[in-house]
C-alpha positions, 0 to 999 in steps of 0.5 A: 941375962935370962933371969935379968929378961924374968926379973925386969918382966915380974917388975914391969908386970908384963909378965901375965898368969894363964890362970887368973890374967893377972901379972905373976909376982914371984919366981924361984929356983931360976937355973941357966941349962945345956944340953949337949947331944952327941952322935956317936964318934963326937961327928955331930955336936949341938948345944942349947942353952936355955933358962928354967924357972920356978913361976908363982902368980901370987895373986890372992885366990890364984895359986898356979905355979909352974916349973918351965923353960918356955917362960918367955911365953907368959911376957906380953909386950 
């Protein structure tokens, strides 16, 4: 689901580069992540699902690229 959201945001030019303020054109290295934290005897278990992606601006004159879990912050409504 997250990967489709990223694809749609890039296709619709709604993911904006923080460096040049133009739409981001590429992404790579998409990965779903699952983190688990256990307290000693498995009394407390916290699982969180997230996704990590490498975003690349790709616009002429801008070489911004970032590997992030917070890709949703670059999407405008």
